[in-house]
N, C-alpha and C positions, 0 to 999 in steps of 0.2 A: 533454450528457460535456464542454468544450472547457476549464469552470473547475471541476472535479468536481477537490478536492482529500481527501485520505486520510491523518494522521499518523500514523507506523508510533510518531516518538521522537523524545524531546529528545536532543542529548547536549551536556555541558555539562563545557569545561577550560578550565583555566586556564594560568597562561604555559607549565607546563610540560605537555608532549602528556595523561602519562599520569602517573597514573589521570586517566580518566575517569570522568565520574557518566549514566551514562543510565538516561531517566525511558522505560516503554513503557505503552499501554495496558494496561489491566487482561484484556481479550481476551489478546491475545497476549501477553501476562504467563502467562497461565494453561498456554498451548498453549508457551511458549517452556521453564517446564518443570515446571509444574502448578501452580503458585501463585500469589496476588496478589500478588509483593510488586513495588510501578510501579519500584523505585529498585532497581539494580546501579554496584557503585565495580567498572568493569575494571581490571584493571594491568596492559594491554600492550594493543599493537595485533592481536600472536594471537587475543588473546580479545574483543577486539572487532570482529572480521574472524570469526572462530568466531560471535559475538551474532550480527552483521548478516545471515548466511548460514544459523543458521538459524531469528531469525523470517523472514526472506521463502519457505527452503521451507515453513514454517508452512503447514498447511489453513484456516487463518484469511486469509491474502491469498494462498494459492492460488486461496480462492474468488471472495475478490474480484474479481481479475484477472480469472476467470473469466467473472463477472459485467458485470462490468467492457465484457469485448469483447462477453458476446452484446447488448447493450444497443447501442453504439457498434453492430454489424451491425443489430440494429433497427431504429436509426435511421438509417440510410446507406439502408436497406431502405424506409423508410416515406420520407424524401426522393423516392429514384427513383423510387419510383408518385408521388408527389403532382405529377412534373416530368412521368411519361408524362399524367401526367392533365388537367396546363393543355395539352402541345403537344395532344391525344383534341383540346378544347375548341378548343381556336382552328382549329379546318381546319371 
């Protein structure tokens, strides 16, 4: 879990801060606006904030976060059981 990565989006901007081009993956794009549009041109900081908030609040990201938390807890529990078994074996 320590090296897990998930790429939500790329943000590309020039010498001027806005507009920015945002490229998001297909699943997030569908969740974001119901279309398979990968590239978005965002003209303002408020527009970018709204997009990021909507993407982070999407069902896909919530589902992914829940699964990562559950997997982390499962691995932690598995490590604790292993350590307990090791200490019992040493007795």
